[in-house]
N, C-alpha and C positions, 0 to 999 in steps of 0.2 A: 099553192099556199095563199091564201088572201086575209089584210089584216085591213079592216079599216076601208075595205077596195082594192086594196092597193099588193099589188106582188110582195111578201116578204124573201128579199132573195135570201137572208142569214138562215133565214131555217132551213128555204130548200138547198142549200149550198150544204148544209150541218148533218142534213141526210143523207145527199147522198156523195159513193167509197171518193173518196183523194183517193190523188194522184198514184203515191207513192203505195197503195192499195190495188190501183188497178195495173201497177206496175207489175207485181207479188202477183197476185193473181193471174193476167198473161203466163208468166213464166210458168209459174204450177201448172198452169191448165195444158201447158207442152208440154212440161216433161215430163206426167199423167197420162200422157194423150186422151186426154176429156175435153180438148177445147169447146163443146161448148162451156165448157161450168164458169166460162170467160164472160160480162157483158159488160157493155161499159155504162149503160144504164142501172145500172146495183148502187140499192141505201148500200151506208153507211156497215152495218149491220148482214144485212147479206152476204159485202163482200166476205169480212169477219171469218162467221160460216165457212164460207167454201171455200175459204184459203186456213181454216181449220185441220176441216174434212181435207186438202186432198196434203194437204203437209204428211197427216197421221195415215194414208193412202200412200205416199211417198217412202214413206218411213217406216213403215209393213213391209213395202215391197221392195225398202232395201234392206232388211232382214235376212231373205235368203239367200 
């Protein structure tokens, strides 16, 4: 992202997934046997979406 010819680190960091999200997504993707769901370069929103999907899948699998 460019702001008047300069890189806007704050905007970039606000769009990247957080460390907490990364750790949770890694754990859930391993637990659900779906390692491809984890990617270090996800946006905050995409990480949140994948976490939600994996949590729902794990919850469904545990209900059987």
